[in-house]
Each structure stands twice: as structure tokens, then as C-alpha cells.
C-alpha positions, 0 to 999 in steps of 0.5 A: 500500500502506497502513501496517500496524502488524502488520508491526512486531509481534514477540514476544521470548521468554526463549529469544531473548535468552539467547544474548545473555547467556550468564551467564543460563544458569548461574544457579539460578532456584529461588533467584534471580529471573529477572525481576530478572536480566533487569532488569539487562540491560534486559528484563522478563518480560511473560507473566502466568503467570510466577512467580519461583522456579518452576524452577531451569533457565532452559529452563523459562522459555524460552516466557515473553515479554519486553520491553525496558525503555526 
């Protein structure tokens, strides 16, 4: 069996990381940048359709992809 790089490909979304950082659920994202808050915990939004201040509730952002900042 050969090496398959797709075996290591995973997609992480905002919904996946919110349980690790419960304080993210309490913020109003119509006034605070979600991406700036994620950068503080070593993540960033990578979805091109993301825009700051789109909605106040984090549930509206759950489908956006994020990546770790190394």
C-alpha cells in the first residue's frame, strides 16, 4: 500500500473548535471580529466568503473553515 496524502486531509470548521473555547460563544460578532478572536487562540478563518461583522451569533459562522496558525 502506497502513501496517500488524502488520508491526512481534514477540514476544521468554526463549529469544531468552539467547544474548545467556550468564551467564543458569548461574544457579539456584529461588533467584534471573529477572525481576530480566533487569532488569539491560534486559528484563522480560511473560507473566502467570510466577512467580519456579518452576524452577531457565532452559529452563523459555524460552516466557515479554519486553520491553525503555526
